[in-house]
C-alpha positions as CSV (number, residue, x, y, z in Angstrom):
1,X,18.6,-24.1,6.6
2,X,17.2,-26.1,9.4
3,X,13.8,-27.6,9.2
4,X,12.2,-25.2,11.9
5,X,13.5,-22.1,10.1
6,X,12.2,-23.4,6.7
7,X,8.6,-24.2,8.3
8,X,8.5,-20.7,9.8
9,X,9.4,-19.2,6.5
10,X,6.8,-21.3,4.6
11,X,3.9,-20.3,7.1
12,X,5.0,-16.6,7.2
13,X,5.0,-16.4,3.3
14,X,1.4,-18.0,3.3
15,X,0.0,-16.1,6.1
16,X,1.2,-12.8,4.5
17,X,-0.1,-13.9,1.3
18,X,-3.4,-14.9,2.8
19,X,-3.9,-11.7,4.6
20,X,-2.9,-9.7,1.3
21,X,-5.8,-11.4,-0.5
22,X,-8.2,-10.8,2.4
23,X,-7.4,-7.2,2.8
24,X,-7.5,-6.6,-0.9
25,X,-10.5,-8.6,-1.4
26,X,-12.5,-6.6,1.4
27,X,-11.3,-3.4,-0.2
28,X,-11.9,-4.2,-3.8
29,X,-14.4,-7.2,-3.8
30,X,-13.0,-10.9,-4.4
31,X,-14.6,-10.9,-7.6
32,X,-12.7,-8.0,-9.1
33,X,-9.0,-9.3,-8.1
34,X,-7.1,-10.3,-11.2
35,X,-5.7,-13.8,-11.5
36,X,-2.0,-12.1,-11.4
37,X,-2.9,-10.7,-7.9
38,X,-3.3,-14.5,-6.6
39,X,-0.4,-15.6,-8.4
40,X,1.8,-12.7,-7.0
41,X,0.9,-14.0,-3.5
42,X,2.6,-17.2,-4.2
43,X,5.9,-15.3,-4.8
44,X,5.9,-14.7,-0.9
45,X,6.8,-18.1,-0.3
46,X,10.2,-18.1,-1.8
47,X,10.6,-14.5,-0.9
48,X,10.3,-15.4,2.7
49,X,12.5,-18.5,2.4
50,X,15.5,-17.0,0.6
51,X,16.1,-13.9,2.9
52,X,15.2,-16.0,6.1
53,X,18.8,-16.6,7.0
54,X,19.4,-12.9,7.6
55,X,17.0,-12.9,10.7
56,X,19.1,-15.5,13.0
57,X,22.2,-13.4,11.8
58,X,20.8,-10.3,12.6
59,X,19.5,-11.3,16.1
60,X,23.0,-12.3,16.9
61,X,24.8,-9.1,15.7
62,X,25.8,-6.4,18.3
63,X,26.2,-3.3,16.0
64,X,22.7,-1.7,15.7
65,X,23.3,-0.5,12.1
66,X,24.3,-3.7,10.8
67,X,21.5,-5.6,12.8
68,X,19.2,-3.1,11.5
69,X,20.4,-3.4,7.9
70,X,20.2,-7.2,8.1
71,X,16.6,-6.9,9.3
72,X,15.9,-4.3,6.6
73,X,17.2,-7.0,3.8
74,X,15.2,-9.8,5.2
75,X,11.8,-7.8,5.1
76,X,12.8,-5.8,1.7
77,X,11.4,-8.5,-0.9
78,X,8.5,-10.0,0.9
79,X,7.1,-6.6,1.9
80,X,7.7,-5.3,-1.7
81,X,5.6,-8.2,-3.1
82,X,2.9,-7.5,-0.4
83,X,3.0,-3.8,-0.9
84,X,3.3,-3.3,-4.7
85,X,0.7,-6.1,-5.5
86,X,-1.9,-4.3,-3.3
87,X,-0.9,-0.7,-4.5
88,X,-1.2,-1.5,-8.2
89,X,-4.9,-2.4,-7.8
90,X,-5.8,1.0,-6.7
91,X,-7.1,3.1,-9.6
92,X,-5.2,6.0,-8.3
93,X,-1.9,4.2,-8.1
94,X,1.0,6.6,-7.8
95,X,4.3,4.7,-8.4
96,X,6.6,7.5,-6.8
97,X,4.3,7.5,-3.5
98,X,4.3,3.8,-3.3
99,X,8.0,3.5,-3.6
100,X,8.4,6.1,-0.8
101,X,5.9,4.6,1.4
102,X,7.7,1.1,0.8
103,X,11.0,2.7,1.7
104,X,9.8,4.3,4.8
105,X,8.2,1.0,5.9
106,X,11.1,-1.3,5.4
107,X,13.4,1.6,7.4
108,X,10.5,1.2,10.1
109,X,10.8,-2.6,10.2
110,X,14.3,-2.6,10.2
111,X,14.8,-0.2,13.4
112,X,11.9,-1.8,15.0
113,X,12.9,-5.3,14.7
114,X,16.6,-4.3,15.4
115,X,15.4,-2.5,18.9
116,X,13.3,-5.5,19.8
117,X,15.7,-8.4,18.7
118,X,19.0,-7.1,20.3
119,X,21.4,-9.8,21.3
120,X,21.6,-10.7,25.1
121,X,24.6,-9.6,27.0
């Protein structure tokens, strides 16, 4: 992985983790956030680094379904950490609803990125 891609993955993981802490802190109060929630945000760094290779490959793939699948795979793990860490804080946490919402959003990310990032002719 080249240094620019690695730097992008690191920055993206840090920004997503920081936003998740800010949003959860504003919703539930920073003092009430458990330590595991902060530690879970650290998982976003490797979660962005490992699938980062999917994004450049997906951007070069002509077939829409394969391109969408690659973008979906690239966003699946980082979004799972972001989504489930925040959802579990809710006292009315419903695992089935959280999973369905996660799957729908990964599908939306996949289709959106595949549409926006289609290869040039």
